[in-house]
GUMI-603260 format. One record per residue (C-alpha): residue number from 1; x negated, y, z negated. Coordinates in Angstrom, 3 decimals, m for minus. Each point is the difference from the previous one (the first is absolute). Layout:
REM residues N
{seq NUM&px X&py Y&pz Z} $
...
//
This chain:
REM residues 180
{seq 1&px m219.688&py 251.631&pz 10.437} $
{seq 2&px 0.995&py 2.099&pz m2.991} $
{seq 3&px 3.576&py 0.605&pz m1.039} $
{seq 4&px 1.446&py 2.520&pz 2.454} $
{seq 5&px 0.990&py 3.461&pz m1.112} $
{seq 6&px 3.775&py 0.426&pz 0.368} $
{seq 7&px m0.590&py 2.874&pz 2.460} $
{seq 8&px m1.457&py m2.641&pz 2.341} $
{seq 9&px 3.236&py m2.016&pz m0.067} $
{seq 10&px 2.605&py 1.158&pz 2.514} $
{seq 11&px 3.141&py m2.066&pz 0.615} $
{seq 12&px m1.578&py m2.853&pz m1.955} $
{seq 13&px m2.997&py m0.019&pz 2.385} $
{seq 14&px m3.513&py 0.517&pz m1.364} $
{seq 15&px m1.324&py 2.580&pz 2.472} $
{seq 16&px m3.588&py m0.423&pz m1.170} $
{seq 17&px 0.204&py m3.757&pz 0.596} $
{seq 18&px 1.540&py 0.582&pz 3.451} $
{seq 19&px m2.989&py 2.115&pz 1.029} $
{seq 20&px m2.388&py m2.661&pz m1.358} $
{seq 21&px 1.819&py m2.608&pz 2.119} $
{seq 22&px m0.172&py 2.295&pz 3.036} $
{seq 23&px m3.775&py 0.380&pz m0.520} $
{seq 24&px m0.427&py m3.779&pz m0.331} $
{seq 25&px 1.902&py m0.517&pz 3.257} $
{seq 26&px m2.085&py 2.669&pz 1.716} $
{seq 27&px m3.211&py m1.736&pz m1.113} $
{seq 28&px 1.261&py m3.473&pz 0.971} $
{seq 29&px 1.367&py 0.631&pz 3.507} $
{seq 30&px m0.069&py m3.634&pz 1.128} $
{seq 31&px 0.064&py m1.833&pz m3.331} $
{seq 32&px 2.753&py m1.360&pz m2.217} $
{seq 33&px 0.864&py 3.370&pz m1.513} $
{seq 34&px 0.581&py 1.762&pz 3.334} $
{seq 35&px 1.409&py m2.993&pz 1.869} $
{seq 36&px 1.435&py m2.450&pz m2.525} $
{seq 37&px 1.412&py m3.265&pz 1.246} $
{seq 38&px 3.563&py m0.674&pz m1.060} $
{seq 39&px 1.425&py m3.463&pz 0.302} $
{seq 40&px 3.060&py m1.953&pz m0.910} $
{seq 41&px 0.853&py m3.666&pz 0.064} $
{seq 42&px 3.624&py m0.731&pz 0.816} $
{seq 43&px 1.276&py m3.492&pz m0.815} $
{seq 44&px 3.311&py m1.273&pz 1.328} $
{seq 45&px 2.083&py m1.502&pz m2.806} $
{seq 46&px 3.344&py m1.005&pz 1.551} $
{seq 47&px 2.505&py 1.492&pz 2.415} $
{seq 48&px m1.153&py 3.583&pz 0.578} $
{seq 49&px m1.465&py 0.246&pz m3.517} $
{seq 50&px m3.732&py 0.797&pz m0.240} $
{seq 51&px m2.454&py 0.873&pz m2.755} $
{seq 52&px m2.858&py 2.376&pz 0.730} $
{seq 53&px m3.080&py 0.603&pz m2.104} $
{seq 54&px m1.645&py 3.306&pz 0.855} $
{seq 55&px m3.477&py 1.499&pz m0.351} $
{seq 56&px 0.213&py 1.091&pz m3.633} $
{seq 57&px 1.877&py m3.089&pz m1.201} $
{seq 58&px 3.595&py 1.181&pz 0.114} $
{seq 59&px 2.672&py m2.392&pz 1.234} $
{seq 60&px 2.722&py 0.987&pz 2.444} $
{seq 61&px 3.047&py m2.161&pz 0.656} $
{seq 62&px 1.365&py 0.187&pz 3.530} $
{seq 63&px 3.323&py m1.137&pz 1.410} $
{seq 64&px 2.571&py 0.967&pz 2.589} $
{seq 65&px 3.394&py 1.352&pz m1.031} $
{seq 66&px 2.944&py m2.439&pz 0.047} $
{seq 67&px 1.473&py 1.573&pz 3.162} $
{seq 68&px m3.107&py m1.264&pz 1.863} $
{seq 69&px m0.110&py m3.452&pz m1.591} $
{seq 70&px m2.111&py 0.730&pz m3.077} $
{seq 71&px 0.945&py 0.021&pz m3.657} $
{seq 72&px m0.931&py 3.620&pz m0.716} $
{seq 73&px m2.394&py m1.131&pz m2.745} $
{seq 74&px m2.828&py 2.304&pz 1.087} $
{seq 75&px m0.898&py 2.971&pz 2.124} $
{seq 76&px 0.496&py m0.311&pz 3.757} $
{seq 77&px m2.969&py 0.652&pz 2.304} $
{seq 78&px 1.836&py 3.033&pz 1.382} $
{seq 79&px 0.559&py 1.492&pz m3.461} $
{seq 80&px m3.594&py m0.794&pz m0.928} $
{seq 81&px m1.274&py 1.914&pz 3.036} $
{seq 82&px 2.214&py 3.012&pz m0.752} $
{seq 83&px m1.103&py m0.142&pz m3.643} $
{seq 84&px m3.648&py m0.055&pz 1.094} $
{seq 85&px 0.555&py 3.085&pz 2.169} $
{seq 86&px 1.739&py 1.855&pz m2.831} $
{seq 87&px m2.454&py m1.017&pz m2.688} $
{seq 88&px m3.000&py 0.904&pz 2.157} $
{seq 89&px 1.418&py 3.424&pz 0.860} $
{seq 90&px 0.890&py 0.621&pz m3.660} $
{seq 91&px m3.547&py m0.904&pz m1.092} $
{seq 92&px m1.557&py 2.211&pz 2.692} $
{seq 93&px 2.345&py 2.866&pz m0.821} $
{seq 94&px m0.428&py m0.142&pz m3.772} $
{seq 95&px m3.774&py m0.345&pz 0.297} $
{seq 96&px m0.322&py 3.017&pz 2.287} $
{seq 97&px 2.505&py 2.139&pz m1.876} $
{seq 98&px m1.795&py m0.801&pz m3.253} $
{seq 99&px m3.394&py 0.895&pz 1.500} $
{seq 100&px 1.563&py 3.326&pz 1.048} $
{seq 101&px 1.204&py 0.331&pz m3.612} $
{seq 102&px 3.643&py 0.137&pz 1.034} $
{seq 103&px 2.210&py m1.366&pz m2.755} $
{seq 104&px 2.677&py m2.361&pz 1.276} $
{seq 105&px 3.208&py m0.208&pz m1.971} $
{seq 106&px 1.502&py m2.699&pz 2.218} $
{seq 107&px m0.828&py m1.840&pz 3.213} $
{seq 108&px 2.356&py m2.391&pz 1.754} $
{seq 109&px m0.421&py m1.526&pz 3.437} $
{seq 110&px 2.937&py m1.556&pz 1.829} $
{seq 111&px m1.396&py m2.336&pz 2.666} $
{seq 112&px 2.270&py m1.664&pz 2.546} $
{seq 113&px 0.004&py m1.571&pz 3.426} $
{seq 114&px 1.909&py m2.353&pz 2.263} $
{seq 115&px m1.392&py m3.364&pz 1.075} $
{seq 116&px 1.090&py m1.599&pz 3.262} $
{seq 117&px 1.119&py m3.443&pz m1.185} $
{seq 118&px 1.587&py m0.585&pz 3.410} $
{seq 119&px m3.538&py m0.564&pz 1.236} $
{seq 120&px m1.149&py m1.747&pz m3.194} $
{seq 121&px 2.790&py m2.570&pz 0.454} $
{seq 122&px m0.636&py m0.290&pz 3.778} $
{seq 123&px 3.393&py 1.441&pz 0.926} $
{seq 124&px m1.623&py 2.699&pz 2.148} $
{seq 125&px m3.435&py 1.011&pz 1.234} $
{seq 126&px m2.124&py 2.870&pz m1.242} $
{seq 127&px m1.886&py 0.734&pz m3.197} $
{seq 128&px 1.201&py m1.713&pz m3.189} $
{seq 129&px m1.498&py 2.533&pz m2.399} $
{seq 130&px 1.142&py 3.316&pz m1.373} $
{seq 131&px 1.351&py 2.378&pz 2.624} $
{seq 132&px m1.162&py 2.885&pz m2.170} $
{seq 133&px m0.796&py 0.745&pz m3.621} $
{seq 134&px 1.360&py 3.130&pz m1.660} $
{seq 135&px m1.258&py 1.572&pz m3.202} $
{seq 136&px 1.839&py 2.699&pz m1.920} $
{seq 137&px m2.119&py 1.596&pz m2.718} $
{seq 138&px 1.688&py 1.668&pz m2.964} $
{seq 139&px m2.507&py 1.907&pz m2.103} $
{seq 140&px 0.122&py 2.545&pz m2.795} $
{seq 141&px m3.209&py 1.860&pz m0.914} $
{seq 142&px m1.293&py 3.208&pz m1.548} $
{seq 143&px m1.326&py 1.209&pz 3.389} $
{seq 144&px 1.648&py 1.824&pz 2.919} $
{seq 145&px 1.762&py m2.189&pz 2.570} $
{seq 146&px m2.226&py 1.156&pz 2.887} $
{seq 147&px m3.176&py m0.980&pz m1.865} $
{seq 148&px 1.372&py m3.408&pz m1.003} $
{seq 149&px 1.393&py m0.772&pz 3.469} $
{seq 150&px m3.296&py 0.925&pz 1.690} $
{seq 151&px m1.980&py m2.136&pz m2.447} $
{seq 152&px 2.347&py m2.987&pz 0.394} $
{seq 153&px m0.383&py 0.207&pz 3.797} $
{seq 154&px m3.803&py m0.135&pz m0.379} $
{seq 155&px 0.203&py m2.839&pz m2.532} $
{seq 156&px 2.214&py m2.137&pz 2.260} $
{seq 157&px m3.003&py m0.477&pz 2.268} $
{seq 158&px m1.973&py m1.502&pz m2.916} $
{seq 159&px 2.552&py m2.713&pz m0.832} $
{seq 160&px m1.375&py m3.378&pz 1.213} $
{seq 161&px 3.270&py m1.944&pz 0.292} $
{seq 162&px 1.932&py 2.488&pz 2.166} $
{seq 163&px m3.172&py 0.461&pz 2.070} $
{seq 164&px m0.252&py m3.758&pz 0.532} $
{seq 165&px 3.589&py m0.152&pz 1.218} $
{seq 166&px m0.263&py 3.041&pz 2.287} $
{seq 167&px m3.025&py m1.243&pz 1.952} $
{seq 168&px m0.660&py m3.337&pz 1.635} $
{seq 169&px m1.800&py m2.275&pz m2.457} $
{seq 170&px m0.829&py m3.540&pz 1.072} $
{seq 171&px 1.573&py m2.798&pz m2.006} $
{seq 172&px m2.224&py m3.035&pz 0.466} $
{seq 173&px 1.726&py m3.314&pz m0.737} $
{seq 174&px m2.006&py m3.196&pz m0.373} $
{seq 175&px 1.929&py m3.270&pz m0.304} $
{seq 176&px m1.419&py m2.998&pz m1.877} $
{seq 177&px 2.378&py m2.961&pz 0.390} $
{seq 178&px m0.089&py m3.251&pz m1.937} $
{seq 179&px 2.105&py m2.977&pz 1.041} $
{seq 180&px 1.208&py m2.568&pz m2.505} $
//
């Protein structure tokens, strides 16, 4: 692809390239472009400390905070999930706003939620996960608020991570045990 004209760059996103990607996905409905497989390998190191290697080669260090017996040397699973929600929404929002040629001055997502550790630590019964997840979006653009709000509502439905959390998705666990 040739060097993009600066009029095709909005919010640091190459609009022309985005439409090329959209066309590739449209033409590859069941292939790797439309339905890529993401994977991670998480290796326990010690205590609650883990090292994960993800699809594109990045490494993520996981740990629990000291108040729950960890050393706080990495991101907790709860923070990682909230980060995934926020990052996914931000990517969906900025992609759609850019395609609509709306210039974004700033975008900040505050993502929070409460986890029921009473269940996680077998103190009570119920669901051990998040009770809810809340997202507050702070955005400054060159477009009217009504237009931006309506577009963000439409774009929320295109964000894969929040969608995955909001609907039942099977988590299949296969255990391969080796004895000494």
